[in-house]
FIRO-357990 format. One line per field, with one value per residue (C-alpha): residue number from 1; residue in one letter; chain; x, y, z. Coordinates in steps of 0.1 Angstrom, whole numbers, plus 5000, padded with zeros to 4 digits. Each point is the difference from the previous one (the first is absolute). Last residue first. Layout:
BEGIN
titi NUM, ...
zapa A, ...
bafi A, ...
px X, ...
py Y, ...
pz Z, ...
! end
This chain:
BEGIN
titi 295, 294, 293, 292, 291, 290, 289, 288, 287, 286, 285, 284, 283, 282, 281, 280, 279, 278, 277, 276, 275, 274, 273, 272, 271, 270, 269, 268, 267, 266, 265, 264, 263, 262, 261, 260, 259, 258, 257, 256, 255, 254, 253, 252, 251, 250, 249, 248, 247, 246, 245, 244, 243, 242, 241, 240, 239, 238, 237, 236, 235, 234, 233, 232, 231, 230, 229, 228, 227, 226, 225, 224, 223, 222, 221, 220, 219, 218, 217, 216, 215, 214, 213, 212, 211, 210, 209, 208, 207, 206, 205, 204, 203, 202, 201, 200, 199, 198, 197, 196, 195, 194, 193, 192, 191, 190, 189, 188, 187, 186, 185, 184, 183, 182, 181, 180, 179, 178, 177, 176, 175, 174, 173, 172, 171, 170, 169, 168, 167, 166, 165, 164, 163, 162, 161, 160, 159, 158, 157, 156, 155, 154, 153, 152, 151, 150, 149, 148, 147, 146, 145, 144, 143, 142, 141, 140, 139, 138, 137, 136, 135, 134, 133, 132, 131, 130, 129, 128, 127, 126, 125, 124, 123, 122, 121, 120, 119, 118, 117, 116, 115, 114, 113, 112, 111, 110, 109, 108, 107, 106, 105, 104, 103, 102, 101, 100, 99, 98, 97, 96, 95, 94, 93, 92, 91, 90, 89, 88, 87, 86, 85, 84, 83, 82, 81, 80, 79, 78, 77, 76, 75, 74, 73, 72, 71, 70, 69, 68, 67, 66, 65, 64, 63, 62, 61, 60, 59, 58, 57, 56, 55, 54, 53, 52, 51, 50, 49, 48, 47, 46, 45, 44, 43, 42, 41, 40, 39, 38, 37, 36, 35, 34, 33, 32, 31, 30, 29, 28, 27, 26, 25, 24, 23, 22, 21, 20, 19, 18, 17, 16, 15, 14, 13, 12, 11, 10, 9, 8, 7, 6, 5, 4, 3, 2, 1
zapa X, X, X, X, X, X, X, X, X, X, X, X, X, X, X, X, X, X, X, X, X, X, X, X, X, X, X, X, X, X, X, X, X, X, X, X, X, X, X, X, X, X, X, X, X, X, X, X, X, X, X, X, X, X, X, X, X, X, X, X, X, X, X, X, X, X, X, X, X, X, X, X, X, X, X, X, X, X, X, X, X, X, X, X, X, X, X, X, X, X, X, X, X, X, X, X, X, X, X, X, X, X, X, X, X, X, X, X, X, X, X, X, X, X, X, X, X, X, X, X, X, X, X, X, X, X, X, X, X, X, X, X, X, X, X, X, X, X, X, X, X, X, X, X, X, X, X, X, X, X, X, X, X, X, X, X, X, X, X, X, X, X, X, X, X, X, X, X, X, X, X, X, X, X, X, X, X, X, X, X, X, X, X, X, X, X, X, X, X, X, X, X, X, X, X, X, X, X, X, X, X, X, X, X, X, X, X, X, X, X, X, X, X, X, X, X, X, X, X, X, X, X, X, X, X, X, X, X, X, X, X, X, X, X, X, X, X, X, X, X, X, X, X, X, X, X, X, X, X, X, X, X, X, X, X, X, X, X, X, X, X, X, X, X, X, X, X, X, X, X, X, X, X, X, X, X, X, X, X, X, X, X, X, X, X, X, X, X, X, X, X, X, X, X, X
bafi A, A, A, A, A, A, A, A, A, A, A, A, A, A, A, A, A, A, A, A, A, A, A, A, A, A, A, A, A, A, A, A, A, A, A, A, A, A, A, A, A, A, A, A, A, A, A, A, A, A, A, A, A, A, A, A, A, A, A, A, A, A, A, A, A, A, A, A, A, A, A, A, A, A, A, A, A, A, A, A, A, A, A, A, A, A, A, A, A, A, A, A, A, A, A, A, A, A, A, A, A, A, A, A, A, A, A, A, A, A, A, A, A, A, A, A, A, A, A, A, A, A, A, A, A, A, A, A, A, A, A, A, A, A, A, A, A, A, A, A, A, A, A, A, A, A, A, A, A, A, A, A, A, A, A, A, A, A, A, A, A, A, A, A, A, A, A, A, A, A, A, A, A, A, A, A, A, A, A, A, A, A, A, A, A, A, A, A, A, A, A, A, A, A, A, A, A, A, A, A, A, A, A, A, A, A, A, A, A, A, A, A, A, A, A, A, A, A, A, A, A, A, A, A, A, A, A, A, A, A, A, A, A, A, A, A, A, A, A, A, A, A, A, A, A, A, A, A, A, A, A, A, A, A, A, A, A, A, A, A, A, A, A, A, A, A, A, A, A, A, A, A, A, A, A, A, A, A, A, A, A, A, A, A, A, A, A, A, A, A, A, A, A, A, A
px 5056, 5005, 4997, 5020, 4997, 5027, 4995, 5023, 4980, 5018, 4986, 5009, 4991, 5036, 5020, 5005, 5032, 4998, 5033, 5012, 5038, 4998, 4964, 4964, 4982, 4979, 5019, 5002, 5012, 5001, 4993, 4998, 5036, 5013, 4985, 5030, 5012, 4972, 4996, 4998, 5036, 5011, 5029, 5010, 5018, 4970, 4984, 4991, 4973, 4993, 4985, 4996, 4979, 5005, 4981, 4969, 4969, 4981, 5002, 4990, 5013, 4986, 5003, 5000, 4990, 5011, 5007, 5034, 5006, 4995, 5003, 5002, 4988, 5013, 4981, 5020, 5007, 5038, 5027, 5021, 5001, 5015, 5015, 5007, 5004, 5019, 5004, 4985, 4968, 4986, 4989, 4984, 5018, 5032, 5002, 5026, 5028, 5011, 5024, 4984, 5028, 4995, 4974, 4983, 4995, 4987, 4976, 4994, 4969, 5001, 4978, 4983, 4964, 5005, 5011, 5010, 4994, 5011, 5031, 4980, 4977, 4963, 4999, 4984, 5006, 5018, 4990, 5022, 4974, 5027, 5010, 5027, 4996, 5007, 4982, 4993, 4995, 4968, 4988, 4970, 5017, 4976, 5011, 4973, 5008, 4973, 4997, 4977, 4992, 4981, 4973, 4992, 5018, 5004, 5027, 5006, 5032, 5003, 5029, 4997, 5032, 5020, 5038, 5030, 5008, 5012, 4993, 4970, 4985, 5001, 4987, 4970, 4994, 4967, 4988, 4969, 4981, 4971, 4983, 4978, 4985, 4988, 4963, 4996, 4982, 5027, 5001, 5013, 5028, 5013, 5028, 5017, 5031, 5036, 5023, 5036, 5025, 4995, 4999, 5036, 5021, 5012, 5028, 4998, 5025, 5037, 5012, 4972, 4990, 4973, 4970, 4994, 4968, 4986, 5002, 4966, 5005, 4978, 4999, 5033, 5024, 4983, 5018, 5002, 4987, 4974, 5005, 4991, 5032, 4997, 5013, 4973, 5009, 4970, 4994, 4971, 4981, 4984, 4983, 4969, 4963, 4991, 5029, 5027, 5016, 5023, 5021, 4993, 5019, 4985, 5033, 4984, 4964, 5006, 4979, 4985, 4983, 4972, 4985, 4968, 4973, 5013, 5024, 5022, 5019, 5014, 5028, 5009, 5034, 4997, 5033, 4982, 4966, 4974, 4970, 4981, 4970, 4992, 4976, 4970, 4992, 5022, 5020, 5011, 4985, 4989, 5027, 5028, 4986, 4999, 5036, 5015, 5003, 4996, 4988
py 5052, 5002, 4969, 4988, 4965, 4986, 4968, 4981, 4974, 4972, 4981, 4967, 4992, 4990, 4996, 5032, 5007, 5029, 5013, 5009, 5003, 5037, 5009, 4987, 5031, 5022, 5033, 5024, 5032, 5031, 5036, 5034, 5005, 4988, 5031, 5020, 5009, 4994, 4967, 4994, 5010, 4976, 5008, 4976, 5018, 5010, 4966, 4974, 4983, 4963, 4970, 4969, 4970, 4963, 4968, 5013, 4981, 5017, 5035, 5024, 5035, 5018, 5038, 5014, 5035, 5026, 5025, 5008, 4964, 4984, 4964, 4979, 4965, 4970, 4968, 4968, 4977, 5001, 4979, 5029, 5037, 5019, 5032, 5035, 5026, 5032, 5017, 5002, 4981, 4975, 4964, 4985, 4975, 4982, 4993, 4974, 5007, 4987, 5022, 5011, 5025, 5019, 5024, 4971, 4983, 4965, 4992, 4974, 5003, 5001, 5031, 5006, 5009, 5037, 5028, 5033, 5037, 5031, 5008, 4991, 5030, 5003, 4967, 4993, 4965, 4989, 4965, 4979, 4972, 4975, 4972, 4973, 4975, 4965, 4986, 4963, 4993, 4995, 5036, 5016, 5004, 5021, 5027, 5016, 5031, 5005, 5034, 5006, 5034, 5006, 5026, 4991, 4992, 4964, 4999, 4969, 5002, 4975, 4984, 4975, 4984, 4986, 5002, 5015, 5029, 5032, 4993, 4980, 5031, 5019, 4972, 4995, 4986, 5007, 5028, 5004, 5023, 4991, 5027, 4992, 5031, 4994, 5006, 4971, 4978, 5005, 5029, 4990, 5004, 4976, 4993, 5034, 4996, 5008, 5025, 4992, 5018, 4980, 4967, 5001, 4985, 5017, 5018, 4998, 4977, 5004, 4986, 4990, 5022, 4993, 4978, 4978, 4990, 5024, 5030, 5017, 5036, 5010, 5038, 5018, 5009, 4992, 4979, 5014, 4982, 5027, 5030, 5010, 5009, 5004, 5032, 5003, 4964, 4978, 4986, 4977, 5002, 5035, 5013, 4982, 5009, 4978, 4977, 5015, 4982, 5016, 4993, 4962, 4990, 4975, 5008, 5025, 4997, 5026, 4993, 5027, 4994, 5013, 4982, 4986, 5025, 4994, 5018, 4981, 5016, 4977, 5017, 5001, 5016, 5034, 5010, 5007, 4983, 4994, 4990, 4968, 4996, 4980, 5005, 5023, 4983, 4969, 5003, 4968, 4998, 5036, 5015, 4980, 5007, 5038, 4999, 4980, 4962, 4985, 4965
pz 5398, 4962, 4979, 4970, 4984, 4977, 4980, 4976, 4981, 4980, 4970, 4983, 4963, 4992, 5033, 5020, 5020, 5026, 5015, 5034, 5000, 4995, 4995, 5003, 5010, 5022, 5003, 5029, 4985, 5022, 4992, 5017, 5009, 4967, 4984, 5013, 4965, 4975, 4982, 4963, 4993, 5027, 5025, 5028, 5028, 5021, 5008, 4974, 5020, 4993, 5018, 4978, 5010, 4991, 4997, 4983, 4988, 5028, 5015, 5028, 5002, 5030, 5001, 5036, 5010, 5025, 4973, 5015, 5011, 4966, 5010, 4968, 5007, 4980, 4999, 5000, 4970, 5006, 4985, 4989, 5010, 4971, 5013, 4987, 5028, 4996, 5034, 5035, 4995, 5024, 4992, 5031, 5023, 4989, 4963, 4989, 4976, 4966, 4979, 4968, 4992, 5033, 4987, 4983, 5034, 4996, 5029, 5026, 5021, 5038, 5003, 4966, 5012, 5009, 4978, 5016, 4993, 5019, 4980, 4968, 5008, 4990, 4982, 4966, 4986, 4968, 4990, 4977, 4993, 4992, 4977, 4994, 4971, 4988, 4970, 4991, 4963, 4979, 5003, 5017, 5033, 5022, 5024, 5021, 5020, 5026, 5016, 5030, 5015, 5032, 5005, 4964, 4968, 4988, 4973, 4978, 4980, 4972, 4981, 4972, 4988, 4971, 5005, 4982, 5024, 4985, 4963, 5010, 5017, 4968, 4979, 5023, 5034, 5018, 5023, 5022, 5023, 5023, 5021, 5030, 5015, 5036, 5008, 5024, 4975, 4974, 4975, 4965, 4975, 4975, 4974, 4998, 4979, 5012, 4983, 5006, 5022, 5032, 4981, 4989, 5029, 5032, 4982, 4962, 4984, 4989, 5034, 5022, 5030, 5026, 5000, 4969, 4982, 5011, 5023, 5003, 5011, 5030, 5004, 4998, 4972, 4967, 4973, 4965, 4969, 4991, 5023, 5035, 5019, 5038, 5015, 5027, 5008, 5009, 5035, 5007, 5033, 4996, 5032, 5013, 5001, 4971, 4992, 4977, 4972, 4973, 4970, 4995, 4969, 4976, 4982, 4977, 5010, 5027, 5031, 5023, 5033, 5023, 5029, 5017, 4989, 4965, 4977, 4975, 4971, 4974, 4981, 4963, 4991, 4984, 5016, 5032, 5000, 4973, 5019, 5009, 5023, 5031, 5030, 4993, 4968, 4994, 4968, 4984, 4965, 4993, 5021, 4984, 4965, 5007, 5014, 4971, 5007, 4965, 5008
! end
């Protein structure tokens, strides 16, 4: 189906709940507004740009200097990293799906008034040039007072595939110096700042400098304690054996991130990364789920 804005609204719009607009850079965006929550989702990358439960302050951080252009990744929100997480020489960082235009497959309101939006992407000649495998990938978002994201990988080919993946979520915090992450006490992690040296977490994760860690062999919830706003953001997950915690601190410079912006953001990422990989036999699927709730 041709997915211009008029066609999207005609086939998938939900009066009073979901409509599609041309966003920054003329990229199509789904805008969601219900009594439960508001959200914005860019169809390029199936990229959640914002989510805010009714009566709450914003939960998802988006860089004020983010670039919105065809084929360019967006700093902030929830980038979908697939079929690899991190860097690969000569290939796009974090895979190729975060810069491709996804198709809207379905949109509905469930019995509780949540918006359920299903986006999809399949292999083609361009993806095969980067990763020579047949696949079908979906992102199912359920937007309400809580947010659920299901990344569904399906091997449509005749050979096994092995992948890593992540929902690379940027969260809003009032002050990184007064923020902690609970739920990882006793977990082993690979410290990218220390050349991937293995360490073990003791107590809550606190922030006093650049932090870039893959916590391995963990299925636990992570809870972001934002002490200034006196709120907790719970990150629950399934289909994930690792979690990444990242804050670049002051010395890392990004063209699409203002100086000092690190103080208001924190990435807690639901993933299969580092030594954690997913192998799918032909016809097999895997679901990576992240759920966010604000207390």
